[in-house]
Structure formats: structure tokens, C-alpha cells
C-alpha positions as CSV (number, residue, x, y, z in Angstrom):
1,M,45.7,-14.0,-25.5
2,I,45.0,-10.3,-25.9
3,G,41.5,-9.2,-25.0
4,R,39.0,-10.3,-22.5
5,I,37.1,-13.5,-22.9
6,V,33.3,-13.6,-22.4
7,G,32.0,-17.2,-22.1
8,R,33.9,-19.0,-24.8
9,Y,34.3,-16.1,-27.2
10,P,36.4,-13.0,-27.3
11,A,34.7,-9.9,-25.9
12,G,33.0,-7.8,-28.6
13,S,32.6,-10.7,-31.0
14,T,29.1,-11.4,-32.4
15,L,29.1,-14.9,-30.7
16,A,29.9,-13.4,-27.3
17,G,27.1,-10.9,-27.7
18,K,24.7,-13.7,-28.7
19,E,25.7,-15.8,-25.7
20,Q,25.3,-12.9,-23.3
21,G,21.9,-12.2,-24.8
22,E,20.8,-15.8,-24.3
23,M,22.0,-15.7,-20.7
24,G,20.1,-12.5,-20.1
25,E,16.9,-14.1,-21.5
26,A,17.3,-17.2,-19.4
27,E,17.9,-15.0,-16.3
28,R,14.9,-12.9,-17.1
29,R,12.6,-16.0,-17.4
30,V,13.8,-17.2,-14.0
31,K,13.2,-13.9,-12.3
32,E,9.7,-13.5,-13.9
33,T,8.7,-17.0,-12.7
34,D,10.0,-16.2,-9.2
35,E,8.0,-13.1,-9.1
36,L,4.9,-14.9,-10.4
37,M,5.3,-17.6,-7.8
38,R,5.6,-15.0,-5.0
39,E,2.5,-13.1,-6.2
40,T,0.6,-16.4,-6.4
41,V,1.5,-17.4,-2.8
42,I,0.6,-13.9,-1.5
43,R,-2.7,-14.0,-3.4
44,L,-3.5,-17.5,-2.0
45,S,-2.7,-16.4,1.5
46,R,-5.3,-13.6,1.2
47,S,-7.9,-15.7,-0.7
48,G,-10.3,-16.1,2.2
49,P,-11.8,-19.1,3.9
50,S,-9.6,-22.2,4.0
51,E,-12.4,-24.4,2.5
52,L,-12.1,-22.3,-0.7
53,L,-8.4,-22.4,-0.7
54,G,-8.1,-25.9,-2.2
55,A,-9.8,-25.1,-5.5
56,T,-8.0,-21.7,-5.7
57,A,-4.6,-23.3,-5.0
58,H,-5.2,-26.0,-7.6
59,E,-6.0,-23.4,-10.3
60,A,-3.1,-21.3,-9.3
61,V,-0.6,-24.1,-9.3
62,L,-1.9,-25.4,-12.7
63,G,-1.3,-21.9,-14.0
64,L,2.2,-21.8,-12.7
65,K,3.2,-25.2,-14.0
66,P,4.3,-24.1,-17.5
67,H,6.2,-21.2,-16.1
68,L,8.0,-23.4,-13.5
69,K,9.0,-25.9,-16.2
70,E,10.3,-23.0,-18.4
71,A,12.2,-21.5,-15.5
72,L,13.8,-24.8,-14.6
73,A,14.9,-25.3,-18.3
74,A,16.4,-21.7,-18.2
75,L,18.2,-22.5,-14.9
76,A,19.6,-25.7,-16.5
77,D,20.8,-23.6,-19.5
78,I,22.4,-21.0,-17.1
79,E,24.1,-23.9,-15.2
80,R,25.6,-25.3,-18.5
81,R,27.2,-21.9,-19.1
82,R,28.3,-21.1,-15.6
83,G,27.6,-22.2,-12.1
84,L,24.4,-21.2,-10.4
85,T,24.5,-18.5,-7.7
86,D,23.1,-19.2,-4.3
87,E,19.9,-17.3,-5.2
88,E,19.5,-19.3,-8.4
89,L,20.0,-22.5,-6.5
90,A,17.3,-21.4,-4.0
91,R,14.9,-20.6,-6.9
92,W,15.7,-24.0,-8.5
93,R,14.8,-25.8,-5.3
94,A,11.6,-23.8,-4.8
95,F,10.5,-24.3,-8.4
96,K,11.2,-28.1,-8.1
97,M,9.4,-28.3,-4.8
98,L,6.3,-26.6,-6.1
99,L,6.3,-28.6,-9.3
100,A,6.6,-31.8,-7.3
101,A,3.7,-30.7,-5.1
102,A,1.5,-29.7,-8.0
103,P,-0.3,-33.2,-8.2
104,L,-1.3,-32.8,-4.6
105,F,-3.4,-29.8,-5.3
């Protein structure tokens, strides 16, 4: 076949552009959630006395929960289109671990 293939569609086709846009959106959601998670952990580590940390951590994790679920769905979407990179797999594990720990806070 002449021409490069992007995903399942010939390069330059409207469908190829749409698929690349969807992939970019999914990757953006994952990166934003990763950054939000990192900021939350840093904020919690500086939040002061440990007796106050429990309530603060609970609120922080509850706030992260919808973002974690959205990022995991985005990673599943990325995985359906191509394999996950090592960095994406690490993020998937971290998001799953934090989501699983959420009821403990």
C-alpha cells in the first residue's frame, strides 16, 4: 500500500486525524491526573502535624477520585489503540493503588 498508515487509517485521512486527536486527549488527561496526584502528595507532605493529616488526606483523596477514574479510563482507551509505555504502566499502577486505598482514608 502506498502511504503511511496511522492507527487503522491512511495518514492524512479525516479518520486518522480524529484518532490521533482522541489519543492526544486521552494522553493529556493521564498527564494532568499524574500532575494533580503529585501536587496532592507534596501538599499533604507539607500539611503540618500528623494528627491533622488524616482529615486533609481524606479530603484530598476524595477530590482525586474522579480524576483517577477518568485517567484509568483514558489509559484503557490508549491501551486499546496501542500498547502502554513503561511510564503509562507506572501511572496506571499508581492510579489503581491510590484508588484502592481511597476507602482507607
